[in-house]
N, C-alpha and C positions, 0 to 999 in steps of 0.2 A: 552549462554547469558541470560538464565533464562526465555525465552519466551516459550509459549505453541504453537508450530508450528506443523501443520499436513499437509499431502498431500492427504487428503481424496478426494478432487475433482480432476478429471483427468486434469492434466496440470496446477494446481494451488497449491501453498502452502499458507495455511491460518494461520495467527497469531490471536488467540482468546484472547480477553480481553486486547488489547493494550491501554495503557494510553496515552492520548494526553497531552504532557508536556508543549507546548507553544502555543501562539496565542489565538484567541477569544474562542476557544473550549477547552482550557486547563482544565484538570480535567475530561473530558469526557472519557469514555472507549468504544472503537470500535473494531470491527473485521476487519482485513486487509488481503487481498489476493493479491498475485503476481503470474503472469504466470511463470512457472518454467520448461516448457517443454524442453528448451535447455540451462538451466543454467549450467555453467557459460559462455557459448559462447557469448550470447548477453544479454544486460541489459533489465530489464523489461521496457515496453513502458509506463507504468503508474501503478497506484495503484487502486485496487478495495477496496472500504470502505463500510462496512455495518453500516449505520447511518441514522438517520431521517433528517439530514441536508446536505447541499452541492449542491443541485440542482441549486442554485442561483450563483454559482461560475463559472468563465470562464473555458472552456474546460472540463466540467463535463457532462457525459452522462449516459445512461442506461448501466448496466453491464449484461453480459450473465449469471452471477451467480444468478440472481433473482431480483425481484422488490424492495427488501429491500437494494440492493447493488447499489452503484454508481461507475462509472469508472472515475478516475481522470487522464486525459492524461497529463503527466508530464515527461520530459526527465531526465534520470539519466546521468549526465555528468561525464567524466573522468573514464569510465568503464574499459578501458584497464589498467589504472594505479592501480585500486583497485576494485575488484569484491568480496570482503569479505562480510560475513554476517553483520559485523559492518557497512560497507559502505552502504549496502542495508537498514539497520534500520535507519541510519542517513538520507538517502534519504526519507524514509517513514515519519520520524519525520519532515523533512522540508515541505513535502506536507501537513501534518496535521497542521503545524504551520501557513501555509497560508490559511487554511480552514476558 
């Protein structure tokens, strides 16, 4: 998909330099991390985003990845129907569009 994804942190896959395409943060570049310890059995419970914004949004809290990260608790629906990387990135993009 042309993304720079790494699994450096135990239990997380991180996408570095993800462009926010839609919403009030369009044009920003952020790092995104998803728990991957049991992929593809269960969907990610939310998205961890490294950005200076977001604390004012609903269901956003501290992330175990560090103080510069925020955890966005958002459900990924229709997981059984499509657990592909494309579906996960679409999910990330929807979360970021609502940021």
